[in-house]
KOLZA-517329 format. One record per residue: residue number from 1; x, y, z of N, C-alpha, C, O in turn; residue in three letters; chain. Coordinates in steps of 0.1 Angstrom, whole numbers. Example, Ala and Ser with C-alpha at 12.3 -4.5 7.8 and 13.67 -1.06 7.14 Angstrom:
BEGIN
R     i     n.X     n.Y     n.Z    ca.X    ca.Y    ca.Z     c.X     c.Y     c.Z     o.X     o.Y     o.Z    aa   ch
R     1     132     -57      78     123     -45      78     132     -33      78     142     -33      85   ALA    A
R     2     128     -22      71     137     -11      71     129       0      79     134      11      80   SER    A
! end
This chain:
BEGIN
R     i     n.X     n.Y     n.Z    ca.X    ca.Y    ca.Z     c.X     c.Y     c.Z     o.X     o.Y     o.Z    aa   ch
R     1     278     -39    -144     268     -49    -142     265     -52    -128     254     -56    -124   MET    A
R     2     274     -51    -119     273     -54    -105     262     -46     -98     256     -50     -88   ALA    A
R     3     260     -34    -103     250     -25     -96     237     -23    -104     231     -12    -104   ASN    A
R     4     234     -33    -111     221     -33    -119     209     -32    -110     208     -39    -100   THR    A
R     5     200     -23    -113     189     -21    -104     179     -32    -105     178     -40    -115   SER    A
R     6     170     -32     -95     160     -42     -95     150     -40    -106     145     -50    -112   ARG    A
R     7     147     -28    -110     138     -25    -121     144     -31    -134     137     -36    -143   GLN    A
R     8     157     -29    -136     164     -34    -148     163     -50    -148     160     -55    -159   GLU    A
R     9     165     -56    -137     163     -71    -137     149     -75    -140     147     -85    -147   TRP    A
R    10     139     -67    -135     125     -71    -138     123     -70    -153     116     -78    -159   ALA    A
R    11     128     -59    -159     127     -58    -174     133     -69    -181     128     -75    -191   LYS    A
R    12     145     -73    -177     153     -84    -183     145     -97    -182     144    -104    -192   ARG    A
R    13     140    -100    -170     132    -112    -168     120    -112    -177     117    -122    -183   VAL    A
R    14     113    -101    -178     101    -100    -187     105    -102    -202      98    -110    -209   GLU    A
R    15     115     -96    -206     120     -98    -220     124    -112    -222     121    -118    -233   ARG    A
R    16     130    -119    -212     134    -133    -214     122    -141    -215     121    -150    -224   TRP    A
R    17     112    -139    -207      99    -147    -207      93    -146    -221      88    -156    -226   LYS    A
R    18      93    -134    -227      87    -131    -240      95    -136    -251      90    -137    -263   ASP    A
R    19     108    -140    -249     117    -143    -260     116    -157    -265     121    -160    -276   SER    A
R    20     111    -166    -257     111    -181    -260     126    -186    -261     128    -197    -267   ASP    A
R    21     135    -179    -256     149    -184    -255     152    -191    -242     145    -188    -232   LEU    A
R    22     162    -199    -242     166    -205    -229     173    -195    -221     177    -184    -227   SER    A
R    23     175    -197    -208     182    -188    -200     196    -186    -205     201    -175    -205   ALA    A
R    24     203    -197    -209     217    -196    -214     218    -187    -227     226    -179    -228   ALA    A
R    25     208    -189    -236     209    -182    -249     206    -167    -246     212    -158    -252   ASP    A
R    26     196    -164    -238     192    -150    -236     203    -143    -228     207    -132    -231   PHE    A
R    27     209    -150    -218     219    -144    -210     232    -141    -219     239    -131    -217   ALA    A
R    28     234    -150    -228     246    -149    -237     244    -136    -245     254    -129    -247   LYS    A
R    29     232    -133    -250     230    -121    -258     232    -109    -250     237     -99    -255   GLU    A
R    30     229    -109    -237     231     -97    -228     245     -97    -222     249     -86    -217   LEU    A
R    31     252    -108    -222     265    -108    -216     264    -109    -201     272    -103    -194   GLY    A
R    32     254    -117    -196     252    -118    -182     252    -133    -178     251    -142    -187   ILE    A
R    33     253    -136    -166     254    -150    -161     239    -156    -161     230    -149    -156   ASN    A
R    34     237    -167    -168     223    -173    -168     218    -176    -155     206    -176    -153   PRO    A
R    35     227    -180    -145     222    -183    -132     216    -171    -125     207    -172    -117   ARG    A
R    36     222    -160    -128     217    -147    -122     203    -144    -127     194    -140    -120   THR    A
R    37     202    -146    -140     189    -144    -147     178    -153    -140     167    -149    -137   LEU    A
R    38     181    -166    -139     172    -176    -133     169    -172    -118     158    -173    -114   ILE    A
R    39     179    -167    -111     177    -163     -97     166    -152     -97     157    -152     -89   TYR    A
R    40     168    -142    -105     159    -130    -105     145    -134    -109     135    -129    -104   TRP    A
R    41     144    -144    -118     130    -149    -122     124    -156    -110     112    -153    -107   LYS    A
R    42     132    -164    -103     127    -171     -91     123    -160     -80     112    -162     -74   TRP    A
R    43     131    -150     -78     129    -140     -68     116    -133     -70     108    -131     -61   ARG    A
R    44     114    -128     -83     102    -121     -86      89    -130     -84      79    -125     -80   PHE    A
R    45      91    -142     -88      79    -151     -87      76    -154     -73      65    -155     -69   GLY    A
R    46      87    -156     -64      85    -159     -50      78    -147     -43      69    -149     -35   SER    A
R    47      82    -135     -46      76    -123     -41      61    -122     -45      53    -118     -37   GLU    A
R    48      58    -125     -57      45    -124     -62      36    -135     -55      24    -132     -52   ALA    A
R    49      41    -147     -53      34    -157     -46      31    -153     -31      20    -155     -26   ARG    A
R    50      41    -147     -25      39    -143     -11      28    -132     -10      20    -132      -1   LYS    A
R    51      29    -123     -19      19    -112     -20       5    -117     -22      -5    -112     -16   LYS    A
R    52       4    -127     -31      -9    -133     -34     -15    -141     -22     -27    -142     -20   ALA    A
R    53      -6    -146     -13     -11    -154      -2     -15    -145      10     -23    -150      18   ARG    A
R    54     -11    -133      10     -15    -124      21     -29    -121      21     -35    -117      10   ARG    A
R    55     -36    -122      32     -50    -119      32     -53    -104      30     -45     -96      35   PRO    A
R    56     -63    -101      24     -67     -87      23     -70     -81      36     -77     -88      44   ALA    A
R    57     -67     -69      38     -70     -63      51     -85     -60      52     -90     -53      43   LYS    A
R    58     -91     -64      62    -105     -62      64    -108     -49      71    -100     -45      80   ALA    A
R    59    -118     -43      68    -122     -31      75    -129     -35      87    -139     -42      86   THR    A
R    60    -125     -30      99    -132     -33     111    -141     -22     115    -137     -10     115   VAL    A
R    61    -153     -26     118    -163     -16     123    -167     -19     137    -170     -31     140   GLN    A
R    62    -168      -9     145    -173     -11     159    -186      -3     161    -188       8     155   PHE    A
R    63    -194      -8     169    -207      -1     172    -207       1     187    -206      -9     195   LEU    A
R    64    -208      13     192    -208      16     206    -223      16     210    -231      23     205   GLU    A
R    65    -225       7     220    -239       6     225    -239      13     239    -231      11     248   LEU    A
R    66    -249      22     240    -250      29     253    -259      20     262    -267      12     257   THR    A
R    67    -259      23     275    -268      15     284    -282      16     280    -290       6     282   PRO    A
R    68    -287      27     275    -301      28     271    -304      19     259    -315      14     258   ALA    A
R    69    -294      17     250    -296       8     239    -296      -7     244    -303     -16     238   GLN    A
R    70    -288     -10     254    -286     -24     258    -298     -28     267    -304     -39     265   ILE    A
R    71    -302     -20     277    -313     -23     285    -322     -11     287    -321      -3     296   ALA    A
R    72    -331      -8     277    -339       4     278    -349       3     289    -353      -8     294   PRO    A
R    73    -353      15     293    -363      15     304    -376      10     301    -384       5     309   ALA    A
R    74    -380      10     288    -393       5     284    -391     -10     280    -380     -15     281   THR    A
R    75    -402     -17     277    -401     -31     274    -398     -33     259    -396     -45     255   THR    A
R    76    -396     -22     252    -393     -24     237    -379     -29     236    -370     -26     244   ALA    A
R    77    -376     -36     225    -363     -42     223    -353     -30     219    -358     -20     213   ALA    A
R    78    -341     -32     222    -331     -21     219    -330     -20     204    -332     -29     196   PRO    A
R    79    -327      -8     200    -325      -5     185    -311      -8     182    -301      -1     186   VAL    A
R    80    -308     -18     174    -295     -22     169    -296     -22     154    -305     -29     148   VAL    A
R    81    -286     -16     147    -286     -16     132    -286     -30     127    -280     -39     132   PRO    A
R    82    -293     -31     115    -294     -45     109    -280     -50     105    -277     -62     105   ALA    A
R    83    -270     -40     102    -257     -45      98    -250     -52     110    -241     -60     107   SER    A
R    84    -254     -49     122    -248     -56     134    -255     -70     135    -248     -80     139   VAL    A
R    85    -267     -70     133    -275     -83     135    -272     -93     124    -271    -105     127   LEU    A
R    86    -269     -88     112    -266     -97     101    -254     -93      94    -255     -87      83   ALA    A
R    87    -242     -95     100    -230     -90      93    -227     -98      80    -231    -110      80   PRO    A
R    88    -221     -92      71    -218     -99      58    -204    -104      58    -201    -113      51   THR    A
R    89    -195     -98      66    -181    -102      67    -179    -111      79    -187    -110      89   ALA    A
R    90    -169    -120      78    -167    -129      90    -162    -120     102    -158    -109     101   PRO    A
R    91    -164    -126     113    -161    -120     126    -148    -126     131    -145    -138     128   LEU    A
R    92    -141    -119     140    -130    -125     147    -131    -123     162    -134    -112     166   GLU    A
R    93    -130    -134     169    -131    -134     184    -117    -137     189    -111    -146     186   VAL    A
R    94    -112    -128     198     -99    -129     204    -101    -133     219    -108    -126     226   VAL    A
R    95     -96    -144     223     -97    -149     237     -84    -147     244     -74    -153     240   VAL    A
R    96     -84    -138     254     -72    -135     262     -59    -133     254     -48    -137     258   ARG    A
R    97     -60    -125     243     -49    -121     235     -41    -133     230     -30    -131     224   ASP    A
R    98     -45    -145     231     -37    -157     228     -44    -165     217     -37    -173     210   ALA    A
R    99     -57    -164     215     -64    -173     206     -73    -164     198     -81    -156     203   LEU    A
R   100     -73    -167     185     -82    -160     176     -91    -170     169     -86    -180     164   ARG    A
R   101    -103    -167     169    -113    -176     162    -120    -168     152    -126    -157     155   ILE    A
R   102    -119    -172     139    -126    -165     128    -139    -172     126    -140    -184     125   ARG    A
R   103    -150    -164     126    -163    -169     126    -170    -164     113    -170    -152     111   VAL    A
R   104    -176    -173     105    -184    -168      94    -196    -160      98    -201    -161     109   PRO    A
R   105    -201    -152      89    -212    -143      92    -224    -151      96    -232    -146     104   ALA    A
R   106    -226    -163      91    -238    -171      94    -236    -181     105    -242    -192     104   ASP    A
R   107    -228    -178     115    -224    -187     126    -236    -190     135    -246    -183     135   PHE    A
R   108    -235    -202     142    -245    -205     152    -240    -200     165    -230    -205     170   ASP    A
R   109    -247    -191     172    -243    -185     184    -241    -195     195    -231    -194     203   ALA    A
R   110    -249    -205     196    -248    -215     207    -235    -223     205    -228    -226     215   GLY    A
R   111    -232    -227     193    -220    -235     191    -208    -226     194    -198    -231     200   THR    A
R   112    -208    -214     190    -197    -205     193    -195    -203     208    -184    -204     213   LEU    A
R   113    -206    -202     216    -205    -200     230    -198    -213     236    -190    -212     245   ARG    A
R   114    -203    -225     232    -197    -237     237    -182    -238     233    -174    -243     242   ARG    A
R   115    -178    -234     221    -165    -235     217    -156    -226     226    -145    -230     230   LEU    A
R   116    -160    -213     227    -152    -204     235    -151    -209     250    -140    -208     256   VAL    A
R   117    -162    -214     255    -162    -219     269    -152    -231     270    -144    -231     280   SER    A
R   118    -152    -240     261    -143    -251     262    -129    -247     260    -120    -252     267   ALA    A
R   119    -126    -237     252    -112    -233     250    -107    -225     262     -96    -226     266   LEU    A
R   120    -116    -218     268    -112    -210     280    -109    -220     292    -100    -217     300   GLU    A
R   121    -116    -231     293    -113    -241     303    -101    -249     301     -95    -254     310   GLN    A
R   122     -97    -250     288     -85    -258     285     -72    -252     289     -61    -257     286   ALA    A
! end
């Protein structure tokens, strides 16, 4: 019993949940300590809660702008894809590797400039 695998404990906990028995009664049938059964139930639940709290990894996309796109020789506006002008995902601004600001896709640029300026001065 001392070397019971994690998978076996997961199966036991699931069977216990489905059994409608108390921890003491279920553990008695298996010949195990009910506190150990309760511990594994707590551990699996704790791990599931931690996993649920982790934010999903966002895909980061970068757009390289060449000098011609930034300040073209003609008076025409630079060509920038619509996905950059109207992003659907939130943005993240990192100030001096110490401060991260998450900005929703529909942010107000003026407010963001004032916020970054105030934080840099602080």
